[in-house]
C-alpha positions in Angstrom: -2.4 -4.8 -28.0 -0.3 -7.8 -26.9 1.5 -5.5 -24.5 -1.7 -4.1 -23.1 -3.2 -7.6 -22.6 0.0 -8.6 -20.7 -0.2 -5.4 -18.7 -3.8 -6.2 -17.7 -2.9 -9.7 -16.7 0.0 -8.5 -14.5 -2.4 -5.8 -13.1 -5.1 -8.4 -12.3 -2.6 -10.6 -10.6 -1.4 -7.7 -8.5 -5.0 -6.7 -7.6 -5.7 -10.3 -6.5 -2.7 -10.2 -4.2 -3.6 -6.8 -2.8 -7.1 -8.1 -2.1 -5.7 -10.8 0.3 -3.4 -8.7 2.3 -5.9 -7.1 4.7 -6.9 -10.6 5.7 -3.3 -11.7 6.0 -2.6 -8.6 8.2 -5.3 -9.6 10.7 -4.3 -13.3 10.7 -0.7 -12.3 11.5 -1.7 -9.8 14.2 -3.8 -12.4 16.1 -0.6 -13.6 17.9 2.1 -11.1 16.8 2.7 -7.5 17.9 2.8 -5.1 14.9 6.6 -4.7 15.2 7.1 -8.5 15.3 5.0 -8.9 12.3 6.9 -6.1 10.5 10.2 -7.8 11.3 9.1 -11.2 9.9 7.5 -9.6 6.8 10.4 -7.3 6.1 12.9 -10.2 6.3 10.8 -12.3 4.0 10.5 -9.5 1.6 14.3 -8.9 1.5 14.8 -12.6 0.7 12.2 -12.7 -2.1 13.4 -9.5 -3.7 17.0 -10.7 -3.7 15.9 -13.9 -5.4 13.9 -11.9 -8.0 16.9 -9.7 -8.8 19.1 -12.8 -9.0 16.7 -14.6 -11.4 16.4 -11.5 -13.6 20.2 -11.1 -13.8 20.1 -7.7 -12.1 21.8 -8.6 -8.8 24.9 -6.8 -9.9 23.0 -3.5 -9.9 22.8 -3.7 -6.1 26.5 -3.1 -5.9 26.8 -0.5 -8.6 25.2 2.5 -7.0 26.8 5.8 -5.8 27.4 6.7 -2.2 24.6 9.2 -2.4 22.2 6.5 -3.6 23.1 4.1 -0.7 22.5 7.0 1.7 19.2 7.6 0.0 18.4 3.9 0.6 18.9 4.4 4.3 16.7 7.4 4.4 13.9 6.0 2.3 14.1 2.7 4.3 13.3 4.6 7.5 10.1 5.7 5.8 9.2 2.5 4.0 9.2 -0.1 5.5 10.0 1.2 9.0 7.6 4.0 9.6 4.9 3.3 7.1 4.2 -0.4 7.9 4.6 0.1 11.6 1.8 2.7 11.5 -0.3 0.7 9.0 0.0 -2.5 11.1 -0.9 -0.5 14.2 -4.1 0.6 12.5 -5.0 -3.0 11.5 -4.2 -4.1 15.1 -6.8 -1.7 16.4 -9.5 -1.7 13.7 -11.5 -4.4 12.0 -10.1 -5.2 8.6 -13.2 -3.9 6.8 -12.5 -0.4 8.4 -8.7 -0.2 8.2 -8.5 -1.4 4.6 -10.8 1.2 2.9 -9.3 4.1 4.9 -5.8 3.2 3.6 -7.0 3.5 0.0 -7.4 7.3 0.4 -3.6 7.6 0.0 -4.0 8.3 -3.7 -6.1 11.4 -2.9 -3.5 12.5 -0.3 -0.8 12.1 -3.0 -2.7 14.5 -5.2 -3.0 17.1 -2.5 0.7 16.8 -1.4 1.8 17.1 -5.0 0.5 20.7 -5.0 3.1 22.2 -2.5 5.9 19.7 -3.1 5.7 19.0 -6.9 4.2 22.3 -8.0 1.0 20.7 -9.4 -2.3 22.5 -9.6 -5.2 21.7 -7.4 -8.3 21.5 -9.5 -11.9 21.7 -8.6 -12.3 18.0 -9.3 -9.6 17.2 -6.7 -11.6 19.2 -4.1 -14.8 17.4 -5.0 -13.1 14.1 -4.9 -11.8 14.9 -1.5 -15.2 15.7 -0.1 -16.6 12.5 -1.5 -13.7 10.3 -0.2 -13.6 11.7 3.3 -17.4 11.5 3.5 -16.8 7.8 3.0 -14.1 7.9 5.7 -16.5 9.4 8.2 -19.2 6.8 7.3 -16.8 3.9 7.9 -15.1 5.3 11.0 -18.4 6.1 12.7 -19.9 2.8 11.5 -22.8 4.8 10.0 -23.5 6.9 13.0 -22.3 10.1 11.3 -24.5 12.6 13.3 -22.6 11.8 16.5 -19.2 11.7 15.0 -18.3 9.1 17.5 -15.4 7.0 16.1 -15.2 3.3 16.9 -11.5 3.6 17.7 -10.1 7.2 17.3 -6.4 6.2 17.5 -6.9 3.4 15.0 -8.5 5.8 12.5 -5.7 8.3 13.1 -3.1 5.6 12.4 -4.9 4.4 9.2 -5.2 8.0 7.9 -1.6 8.8 9.0 -0.3 5.8 7.0 -1.8 7.4 3.9 0.2 10.6 4.5 3.4 8.6 5.0 2.8 6.5 1.9 2.0 9.5 -0.3 5.1 11.4 1.0 7.2 8.3 0.2 6.0 8.3 -3.4 6.7 12.1 -3.7 10.2 11.5 -2.6 10.5 8.5 -4.9 9.8 10.8 -7.9 13.4 12.0 -7.5 14.7 8.4 -7.2 16.7 7.4 -10.2 17.6 3.9 -9.0 16.2 0.7 -10.6 12.7 0.4 -8.8 13.2 -3.2 -7.6 16.8 -2.6 -6.6 15.8 0.6 -4.8 13.0 -1.2 -2.9 15.3 -4.1 -2.0 17.9 -1.7 -0.5 15.3 0.3 1.3 14.1 -2.9 3.0 17.6 -4.2 3.5 18.7 -1.1 5.4 15.4 -0.8 7.2 15.5 -4.3 8.5 18.2 -3.8 11.2 16.3 -0.7 12.6 13.1 -2.8 12.8 15.1 -5.6 14.5 16.4 -3.2 17.2 13.0 -1.7 17.8 11.5 -5.1 18.1 14.1 -6.2 20.6 13.5 -3.1 22.7 9.7 -3.4 22.7 7.9 -6.6 21.9 10.9 -8.9 22.0 11.8 -11.9 19.9 9.7 -14.5 21.6 7.4 -15.5 18.7 4.4 -17.9 18.9 4.1 -20.8 16.5 1.4 -21.5 14.0 -0.4 -19.5 11.4 0.5 -16.0 12.5 4.1 -16.4 11.4 3.1 -17.9 8.1 0.7 -15.0 7.5 3.5 -12.5 8.2 5.7 -14.3 5.8 2.9 -14.2 3.2 2.7 -10.4 3.7 6.4 -10.0 3.2 6.6 -12.2 0.1 3.5 -11.1 -1.7 2.4 -7.7 -0.5 5.9 -6.2 0.0 7.7 -8.1 -2.8 6.0 -9.9 -5.6 3.0 -7.5 -5.9 5.4 -4.5 -6.4 7.3 -6.4 -9.2 4.1 -7.4 -10.9 2.7 -3.9 -10.8 5.9 -2.5 -12.2 5.7 -4.9 -15.1 2.0 -3.9 -15.6 2.9 -0.2 -15.8 5.9 -0.8 -18.0 3.9 -2.9 -20.6 0.7 -0.8 -20.5 -0.2 1.1 -23.7 -2.8 2.9 -21.6 -1.8 3.1 -18.0 -5.1 4.5 -16.8 -6.9 1.3 -17.8 -4.5 -0.7 -15.7 -4.6 1.7 -12.8 -8.4 1.5 -12.8 -8.0 -2.2 -11.8 -7.3 -1.0 -8.3 -11.0 -0.3 -7.8 -11.7 -4.0 -7.8 -9.3 -4.7 -4.9 -11.2 -3.3 -1.9 -14.5 -4.9 -2.8 -12.8 -8.3 -3.5 -10.9 -7.8 -0.2 -14.3 -7.8 1.6 -15.0 -11.2 0.3 -11.8 -12.6 1.9 -12.5 -10.6 5.1 -16.0 -12.1 5.4 -15.2 -15.7 4.5 -11.8 -16.1 6.1 -11.8 -13.7 9.1 -15.5 -14.1 9.7 -16.2 -10.4 10.0 -19.8 -9.4 9.4 -19.5 -6.7 6.8 -21.5 -3.6 7.9 -23.8 -1.7 5.6 -21.8 1.4 6.5 -18.7 -0.3 5.2 -20.3 -0.8 1.8 -21.6 2.8 1.7 -18.3 4.3 2.9 -16.2 2.2 0.5 -18.4 3.1 -2.4 -18.0 6.8 -1.6 -14.2 6.4 -1.3 -13.9 4.6 -4.6 -16.3 7.1 -6.2 -14.1 10.0 -5.0 -10.9 8.3 -6.3 -12.6 7.7 -9.6 -13.4 11.4 -9.9 -9.8 12.3 -9.0 -8.5 9.9 -11.7 -10.8 11.2 -14.5 -8.4 14.0 -15.3 -5.5 11.4 -15.7 -7.6 9.4 -18.1 -8.5 12.4 -20.2 -4.9 13.5 -20.4 -3.7 10.0 -21.3 -6.4 9.6 -24.0 -5.0 12.6 -25.8 -1.4 11.3 -25.7 0.3 9.1 -28.3 2.5 6.6 -26.3 5.8 5.7 -27.9 7.2 2.3 -26.6 
């Protein structure tokens, strides 16, 4: 029980951080191009993860991998952070936070669907039902409630937001074959991805950065969304006696995020956002029910 309580605390801390990042994204993107924001955030994340590894006494693991694992780090780094965050930040650059953030949460459903062809898992009727409910919510949010016209507020922004879910789900499917230490692996992915981001930034938006809060917001994203949150969530999963209870905490995040979006960004939250978000969360809850049933029947050995 002590481990489960610690897991819940780590999970709640992670959820709180996740709830702030949509607001931080928009604050950073007020004055920064998406690739500039990505460069700053990735650099901050590399620094904070290096400090975490050093503090944990695991810095030596960075230099003890095989040649294949370093090559793997390069490949995975091109996906995350390079491709994933560039697409995600592009979506937030075009859409209000209250629209981009809920759409991004459908990645968990995409992961279930992609696991069928790539991991050989079965697609169950509950997965299909969950998909219908989730994507009904996507339509409600993307059309701002005008579902009969199917007129999207920003079609490219919606495509980028949904595209980011495919990239993120694909990344985690590839990660199932990753035998590196999770924090070491993420650190190397970001370390090898950073030069690519720097080159792209130089060729496109350039290195001329504005002063003020946008840079601080980008650093915040790198430190907490890309770094600390991942470590806290890893601890939560490691200590959990029942991982489904910890995983269910993610359902708090999008609703709490709307509070920050409203009070800090000043976005007026639309009724369609609440309805669509409720549908998306309901669909994800349906999809996770089979996980909870399976876990309740298992005896966990720690």
